[in-house]
N, C-alpha and C positions, 0 to 999 in steps of 0.2 A: 268331563265329557267333551270330545272333540266334535264340533258341528261343521267343520270344513268338509266340502265335497267338491268334486269336479262340477264345473258349470260351463255352459256355452256363453261366449261373449261375441258381440258384433264388433268388429274392428272397422273404424271409420277414419277417413282422411278428409277433413273438412265436413261437407255434407254428404259425401259419397261413401257408401258402405263398400268395403273392399274385401272382407272375409268374415267368416265365422270360425272362431277358435275355441277349443275346449281346454280349460286350464283350472288351476286352483284359485287364481286371483286375476284381476284385470291386468296388473303389471306383468305377470307371467304370460298371459295371453298375448300381450303386445310384444314382449321380447321374443317369444317363439315365432310370431308372425314375421317380425323384422329379420330375425336370424334365418328364417326360411327364404327370405329374399336375398340373402347373402350379406346382410349388414353385419359389420363387426361390432363387438361390444363397446369399443372405445368411440364409436360414432353415435351412440345412443345417449340422449340426455333425458333424464326423468324430469318432467315438469309438474306432474301431480301423481297421485296414486293410481289414477286411471288414464294417464296420458304420457306419451313419450314423444320426443322430437328427434327426427333424423333428417339431416341435410336440408334443414329449413322447413320441413313438413311436420305437422303435428298429427299424431295418430291417437285416437281414443278408443277405449274398450267399454262397452255397455252390456250389462247382463241381459241375456235373452229371457223374456218372461216365460215362466213355466205354464204349460197348457193345463 
């Protein structure tokens, strides 16, 4: 049984929340956010499952709690 589902993720840069993205995983949410900014795939470095680095900035994705 597949338990994966789309979820909302808060995208943050440092302590600042910059977006909310809907995706299947934190990594996908981050990539989609950065690609939307015009970032190329070869500029993105994965640092953790829920964090990516781009041009010296680290972005993290945190699941939004269900109400």
